[in-house]
N, C-alpha and C positions, 0 to 999 in steps of 0.2 A: 314357267321356267325358273330356274334358281337365280338368286341375285348374283349373277356371274361377274359383275363389275369388280368385285373384290378378289376374284379368282384369276384374272388375266390382265396384266398391265397394258396390253395392247388396246383394251377397251377404253382406256383413259383418253385416247385421241378423240374418239367420238363424243365422249362426255365433255371434253374441253371445247369442241366446236359448238355444241349445244349451249354450253355455258356462255360462250362468246356472244351468241345470238341474244341470250337473255340479258347480258350486260349491255348490248347495243339498244335494247328496248328502253333501258334507263337513260342512256346517254344520247340516243337518237342516231347513232352512226357506228359502223364497224371500222371506220378509218383508223382509229387509234390501236386497234388490235388486228389490223388486216394481215400483217405478215405472219404472226403466230397462228391466226385463224386459217390462212391458206396452207401453212405447213402442216398443222394437225389435221386439216381436212384431207390433204393428200395422203397423210399417213393412215388416216382412218379408212380411206378407200383401199390402200395397199393391204391393210390388215384384214379387211373384209374379203378381199380376193384370196388371200392366204387361207383364211378360214374355210372358204368355199372349196378351194382345191383340196383341202384336207378332209372335207366332209362328203366325199363322193358316195360312200356307202351309207353313212348315217349323218343326220343333221344335228350339229351341236347347238346347245343353248347360246354359246359364245357367238356363233355365226349369226343366229337370229337377232341377238342384241346388237351386233355390229351393224347389220343392215338396217335395223330399226332406227339407230341414231343417224345414219346417213339420210334416211327418208325424212326424218324430222328436221335435220339441218337444211336440206334442199327445200323443204316446205317453208321453213322460216325465211330463207333468203329469196324465195319466190320462184325457184326453178321447178315449175309444175311438171315438166316433162321428166326430169330426173327423179323427182319424188314419187311420181306415179309408177315409174318402172321399178323402183325399189319396193313399193307397196305390193305390186303384183308378184314380184319375185318372192317377197316375204310370204305372201299367201300360199304360193306353190311350195315353198320350203316347209311351211307349217303343215300342209296337207301330207307331204312326204314324211315328215317327222311323225305324224300320227298314222302312218301306214295306209294313207288314202282312205281311211275310214270316215264316214259321214260324221261331222262334228256338229253338235248343237250350238246355237247362238249363246254367247254369254249374256249375263243380265243387262249390262250396259248396252250391248249390241241390240238386244230386244227393244230397249227403250228408244234407241236411235231408229230402229225399223218402224216402230209405231209412229214416231214423229215424221219420218220420211213419207209414210203412207198419207198422212194428213196434209203435209206441206205440198206434196206433189198434186194434190187435188185442190190446192189453193184455199184450204178451209181454216187455216189457223189465223184468225183475225187479230189476236193479240200480238202476233209477230209484226204486223204493219206498224203498230204504235211503238213497239220496242226498237225497231230499226229506224233510228233518227240520227241526227248529228251526234248525239251522245250515245252511240251504239256500244254494245258489248261484243268483243271479238268472239266469245263463245257462241253467241246467238247467230252471228254471221257464219261461223263454222258449221253450226247445225244446219242452217239453210243450204249452204254450199254442198255439204255431204249428202243432204237429202235429195237435191236436184240432180247431182251428177254422181252416179255410182262409180266404183273403182274401175270398172271396165270402160267407162266413158271418159276417163282422165287422159290427158288434160283437156279441158274445153277447147274447142277449135279456135275460139277467140277469147280475149281477155274480158271476164265479166266486169261490167261497170254498173254502178248503182244507178237505177232509174232509167237507163237507156242502153242500147246495144248497137254496135257498129255492124253494118252489113245485113245479111239475111238473118231473119229471126226464125227460131223454132219454138214450139210450145214451151219448152224448158226456159228458153231465153225470156219469153214473155212473162212466165211465172216469176223469174228472178227480178225482172223490171217492176212487176207489180208489188212484190214484197219490199223492194228497196226504193220505192218511188219518193220517199221522204228524204233521200240522201242525194247529194251532189258530190259524190266522192268515188274515186276509182279503187277497185280492189287491187289493181296492179298498175305499175308504171314501167315505162320502157319496154312495153310488150313487143316481142318480135314474132309476128304471125308465121314466119317461115320455120321457126324452131319451137314454137309453143312455149316460150320462156317469158315469164313475167317476173320482174325484179321487185319484190315486195319490201325488202329491207332497204328502203331508200329514204332514210330519215323519218319513216312513218312506222312507229312501233305498233300501232293498233292494227295496221294491215298485216304486218309480219306476224303478230300474235294470232290474228284470225286464221292465217294460212297454217301456222304451226299447230294450232288446236284442231283445225280441220284434218291435217295429216294424222294427228293422234286419233281422231275419230275413225278414219280409214284404217289405222293400225289396229284399233279395237276390233273392227270388223274382219280384218285380215287374219287375226289369230283365232277367231271363233272362241271356243271354250278351252283353248290351251291356257296354261298358267302364265299370266302376265308377270314379267320380271318386276320385283318390288320397286326398283329404281324408276322404271318407266311409269308405273302406276302413280308413284309420288309426284313425278314431273307433271303428269296430267292434272292431278288433284291440285297442285300448286297454282296452275293456271285457272282452273275452274273456280277455286275459292276466291281469287282476286275479283272476278266479275260478280260473284255472289255478294261479297262484302261491299263492293262498290255501290250496289243498288239496294242494300239492306234498309237504310233509312228511308229511301223513297218508297220501298215496299211497305214499310210500316205506316208511312204517311198516306199511302194510297195513290201516289203519283207515278208509280211503276207497277206494271201488271203483277198482282200477287200470285195469280195462277202460274204465270211463266216463271216467277222466282221460285215458287214451290216445286214446279217440275224440274227446274235446274238443280235445286238442292237434292231432290230425290235421285236425279241422275248422278250427281257427285257421290251420293251414298252408294249407288249401284256400282260405280267404278271402284270405290273403296272396298266393296264386298266382292268384286271380281278378282282382285289380286289374291294370290295364295302363296304367301311367303313360307319358306321352309327353315328360316333361321329365327332365333329369338329376337334379333334386332329388327328384322323385317316384320315380325308379328307385332312388336311394340309400335313401329311406325304406322302400320295400317290400323292398329287399334286406336291410335291417336286420331287419325283421320276419320275413322268411323264415328268417334265420339264428337268430333267437330261438326260433322254433318248431322249427327243426331240432334245436337243442340240447335242447329239451324232449322231442322224439321220441326222441332218443338216450338221454336219461335214462330214460324210461319203458321203452324196449326193453331197456336194461341191467338195470333192476330186475326186469323180467319174463323176462329171458333170451330175448328174441326174436331168433333168428339167421337167420330167413328170412321172406320175405313171406307164405308160407303160415301160419307161426306168428302173424305179426302179424294176418293176416286172421281167424284163429280167435278172437283176442281182440276184434277189432272186431265179430265176429258176436254177441258177448254183449250188445252194445248195438244195433247196426244194421248189417246187411250184406245185400246182394242179389247172389247169384252171377250172373255175366254182365253186370253193370252196365257201362255205357259209361265210368263214372268209374274203373274199376279200374286201367287202365293208367297214368293220370295220378297216382292216389293211390300206386300202387306206386313210381312214379318219385320222388315226394316222399319216401316212406319210405326208399327205398334211397339217395337222395342224402344223407339225414340220418344214416343208421345204418351204411351199408356203406362210408362214406368217400368218396363221390363229391361233387365240387363243394364241398369243405369250406373253401376258403381265405376268410379274412376274416370268419369267422362271429363273431357276438356270442354269448357263452355264457350270459348271464343278464340279467335286468332287476330282480332283487330286491336 
């Protein structure tokens, strides 16, 4: 969909509440911006309702973007019930927008599906080591979205790392096993009667984990529809933070190189999923593709990957499905980055 944020001032309300959440991750609290946050959140809801009422026959890009920002906001503040309703509604809108035609999975979605298949079988051993006290929100988000699909949201109880309250299901036990090295709650102030978990409670990492998980669900909700460039960049900003945070450890070998490599290729897939229609959007995504290409080159150099077959073997330590429709496009991304194709104008780093 087009970069509609510049085309309708009403969308600024949703953008501002998302920005407030990001500001709170730095300061540790929403208290200082609580009043404007609540004002713009209410205005964003009103604007979304207005857009839906005007989109009875056709679904506008503006309506889709408005609902996406609400889902992200509720995900960031931890209202899993509200965010899951927005995501399911967004998926239905996207289907309607595409005439209820069967849509193929986008490239990032295909990588998420491959990871989900492996994670649900309890087969990704590198995840156990990566989820420790110094965890990455993007890895927690990957695990969460793999174990609970969109139709299973919200979980009937608050996921806690390493243990679970009440009756367990196989999914609960998988979550416990992957997170057994943590003594940390995904949610706080959980109300089992309303399925609400308050994540933005002075805990930026838990809020970011939920925000990124919501983004992963969003990627799956839109399928192969065109992601708004602004949304794509918001996700890439979060993913690169975790990539850069573990870069030195990856080089030193104290953090899983295969997981870091998979995470970088996933970011590159997200950057290649966005399809901007303006010159500014094309420039933004070109910059992000270059950033991730440089990271792919770094990881491949550290691990001495000199062929796609070697790269694929490393990906298989995290998630890979032979014969996947995604392979050709992922191979192109890797070869462009590592074997010297399309290298002009690349941005080498963001740190």
